[in-house]
C-alpha positions in Angstrom: 132.8 143.0 176.1 129.5 144.9 175.6 126.4 143.8 173.7 127.1 146.0 170.7 130.5 144.6 170.2 129.2 141.1 170.4 126.5 141.9 167.8 129.2 143.3 165.5 131.3 140.2 166.0 128.3 138.0 165.1 127.6 140.1 162.0 131.2 139.8 160.8 131.2 136.0 161.5 128.0 135.6 159.4 129.6 137.5 156.5 132.7 135.2 156.9 130.6 132.1 156.6 128.8 133.3 153.5 132.2 134.2 152.0 133.7 130.8 152.8 130.7 129.1 151.1 130.8 131.3 148.1 127.5 133.1 149.0 126.9 136.8 148.5 125.3 139.2 151.0 122.2 139.8 149.0 120.4 136.5 148.2 118.5 134.6 150.9 120.3 131.4 152.1 119.3 128.0 153.4 120.6 127.5 156.9 120.4 123.7 156.6 122.6 123.8 153.4 125.0 126.1 155.2 125.3 123.6 158.1 125.9 120.8 155.6 128.5 122.9 153.8 130.4 123.3 157.1 130.2 119.5 157.8 127.5 119.8 160.5 124.8 117.1 160.7 121.3 118.4 161.4 118.4 116.3 162.7 114.9 117.0 164.0 113.6 115.4 167.2 110.2 115.4 168.9 111.3 117.4 171.9 110.2 120.6 173.7 113.3 122.8 173.2 114.7 125.2 170.6 117.8 123.3 169.6 120.9 121.5 170.7 124.5 121.9 169.4 126.7 118.9 170.1 130.4 119.6 169.6 132.3 116.6 168.1 133.5 114.9 165.0 131.2 115.4 163.2 129.4 118.2 165.0 125.7 117.8 165.2 122.6 120.1 165.5 119.4 118.7 166.9 116.2 120.8 166.4 112.7 120.6 167.8 110.3 119.2 165.3 107.5 120.8 167.3 108.5 124.4 166.6 107.1 126.6 163.7 108.8 126.4 160.3 110.6 129.7 160.3 111.6 129.2 164.0 113.4 126.0 163.1 115.4 127.7 160.4 116.5 130.5 162.7 117.4 128.1 165.4 119.5 126.1 162.9 121.4 129.2 162.1 121.8 130.0 165.8 123.3 126.6 166.5 125.6 127.0 163.5 126.8 130.2 165.3 127.7 128.1 168.3 129.8 125.9 166.1 131.5 128.7 164.3 132.6 130.4 167.5 133.9 127.2 168.9 131.4 127.0 171.8 130.9 123.9 173.8 127.8 121.7 173.5 124.8 123.8 174.2 121.1 123.3 174.8 118.8 126.2 173.9 115.6 126.1 175.7 112.3 127.4 174.5 112.4 131.2 174.1 110.3 134.0 172.7 110.8 134.5 169.0 112.8 137.7 169.2 115.5 136.1 171.5 116.7 139.5 172.7 116.6 138.9 176.4 119.8 136.8 176.9 122.7 138.4 178.7 125.0 135.4 178.1 127.8 136.4 175.7 127.7 133.1 173.8 123.9 133.5 173.2 124.2 137.1 172.1 126.9 136.1 169.6 124.8 133.1 168.3 121.7 135.3 168.0 123.5 138.0 166.1 125.2 135.5 163.9 121.9 133.9 163.0 120.2 137.2 162.4 122.9 138.5 160.0 123.4 135.1 158.3 119.7 135.1 157.3 119.1 138.8 157.1 122.3 140.7 156.1 122.0 144.5 156.2 122.5 145.0 152.5 120.0 142.3 151.7 117.3 143.8 153.9 117.6 147.2 152.6 117.8 145.9 149.0 114.6 143.9 149.5 112.7 147.1 150.6 114.3 149.3 147.9 113.4 146.9 145.1 109.7 147.1 146.1 109.7 150.8 146.8 108.9 150.2 150.4 110.4 151.7 153.6 110.6 150.1 157.0 109.2 153.3 158.6 106.0 153.2 156.6 105.5 149.4 155.9 102.4 147.4 156.6 102.0 143.8 158.0 101.6 142.1 154.6 104.8 143.7 153.4 106.7 142.6 156.4 105.4 139.0 156.0 106.3 139.1 152.3 110.0 140.0 153.0 110.1 137.6 155.9 108.9 134.9 153.5 111.6 135.7 151.0 114.3 135.2 153.7 112.6 132.3 155.5 112.4 134.0 158.8 109.5 134.7 161.2 107.3 137.9 161.2 108.4 138.9 164.7 112.0 138.0 164.0 112.1 140.4 161.1 110.5 143.2 163.0 113.0 142.8 165.8 115.9 142.8 163.4 114.7 145.9 161.6 113.9 147.9 164.7 116.4 146.8 167.3 119.5 145.5 165.4 119.5 147.6 162.2 117.7 150.6 163.7 115.8 151.0 160.4 112.3 151.0 161.9 111.0 153.4 164.5 110.0 151.7 167.7 106.4 153.1 167.5 106.1 151.5 164.0 107.5 148.2 165.3 105.0 148.3 168.2 102.0 148.9 165.9 103.1 146.1 163.5 103.7 143.8 166.5 99.9 144.0 167.2 99.5 141.9 164.1 100.1 138.2 164.2 100.8 135.9 161.2 97.4 134.3 161.9 95.7 137.6 161.6 97.5 138.5 158.4 96.7 135.2 156.6 93.0 135.5 157.7 92.9 139.0 156.2 94.6 137.9 153.0 92.9 134.5 152.5 89.6 135.1 154.1 90.1 132.2 156.5 92.6 130.7 159.0 92.5 127.1 157.9 96.2 127.1 156.9 98.9 126.4 159.5 101.0 129.2 158.0 101.3 131.5 155.0 104.3 132.1 152.8 104.2 134.9 150.3 106.4 135.1 147.2 106.0 138.3 145.1 107.4 139.4 141.8 110.4 141.1 143.5 111.7 138.1 145.6 115.1 136.6 144.9 115.1 133.3 146.8 115.9 130.2 144.7 113.9 127.9 147.0 111.1 128.0 149.6 110.5 125.6 152.4 107.0 124.6 153.6 105.4 122.2 156.0 102.4 120.3 155.0 99.3 122.4 155.9 100.9 125.7 154.9 99.6 128.0 152.2 101.8 129.5 149.5 100.8 132.7 147.7 102.6 133.2 144.3 102.1 135.8 141.6 98.9 135.2 139.7 99.5 133.2 136.6 102.7 131.6 137.8 103.4 128.1 136.3 103.4 125.5 139.0 104.4 121.9 138.4 104.7 118.9 140.7 102.4 117.1 143.1 103.4 118.8 146.3 101.3 121.9 145.8 97.6 122.1 144.9 95.8 125.3 144.0 93.2 126.4 146.5 92.1 129.9 145.5 93.0 133.2 143.8 93.1 136.5 145.5 94.1 139.9 144.3 97.5 139.6 142.5 98.2 136.1 143.8 97.3 132.4 143.3 97.3 130.4 146.5 98.5 126.9 146.8 98.2 124.4 149.6 101.3 122.4 150.7 99.4 119.2 150.2 102.1 116.5 150.1 105.7 115.8 150.9 108.0 116.5 148.0 109.0 119.2 145.6 107.4 121.6 143.1 108.7 124.1 140.6 107.2 127.6 140.3 108.1 129.8 137.3 107.2 133.4 136.6 108.5 135.8 134.0 111.1 137.0 136.5 112.2 134.0 138.5 112.1 130.3 139.2 111.8 128.8 142.6 111.8 125.2 144.0 109.1 124.7 146.6 110.0 122.0 149.1 107.4 120.5 151.3 108.1 118.5 154.5 105.7 116.6 156.7 104.5 118.7 159.6 106.6 117.9 162.7 109.0 115.9 160.6 111.4 113.7 162.7 114.7 112.6 161.1 117.7 113.9 159.3 117.1 117.4 157.8 118.5 116.2 154.4 115.6 113.7 154.1 112.7 115.9 155.0 111.5 116.5 151.4 112.1 113.0 150.1 108.8 111.2 149.2 110.2 107.9 150.4 113.0 107.4 152.9 114.2 104.7 155.2 115.6 107.2 157.7 
């Protein structure tokens, strides 16, 4: 079976999972909620790996608490792919963010499954079209904005657009790849004090956004933010910037949408379901 066939199988499986759980192919999804909906228990551990899928009753996914926020979400989706395809228990070692170098069929399937589960083709093209942007002429801030909407990494989105969907010319992908999330947030915020930057604009359609303590969140200027998890730090052109200051939840409301912001401790260890709770015995 060739790589293209495996990728198509992964894409179909991702669509089947969304269908089983009553999710459309447009809105961003929470991979942890999907795992829970399939009866998979997810836990974070302080280990140097990507993740571990343990076949059993119940099935379990263990993720590295040491990896970046968006990376943990993608790896969770990747391990759900191992479960969905009936693979045996699998350890995924540390890899580059684009994860395109594996020649193992099970890994190609799980990679494709994760990519299409989090970034369906129709959702990606819709996200660009709503904003009047095109992958062939996009800029780094625009890529980070769409990556933020879908909870994926900057490099992960670039690879999906250019390699998997073939919507972005390789020369454009190479130029955008010269930017890092750190460089983008320094350009936007004027400093690099935050551990990460998540951007939610007026066109986004996510119902929730996950953050680790130490991250910055940019929301449309004038948005109503309630809750103690976020504290306003500055205003920049078109956006108010909040720091993810404390574990917990906050609500963000604009004229067009409402989002729940969920803040977890940096490098949280424990059951994924408990990461936003202010007090837990887990």
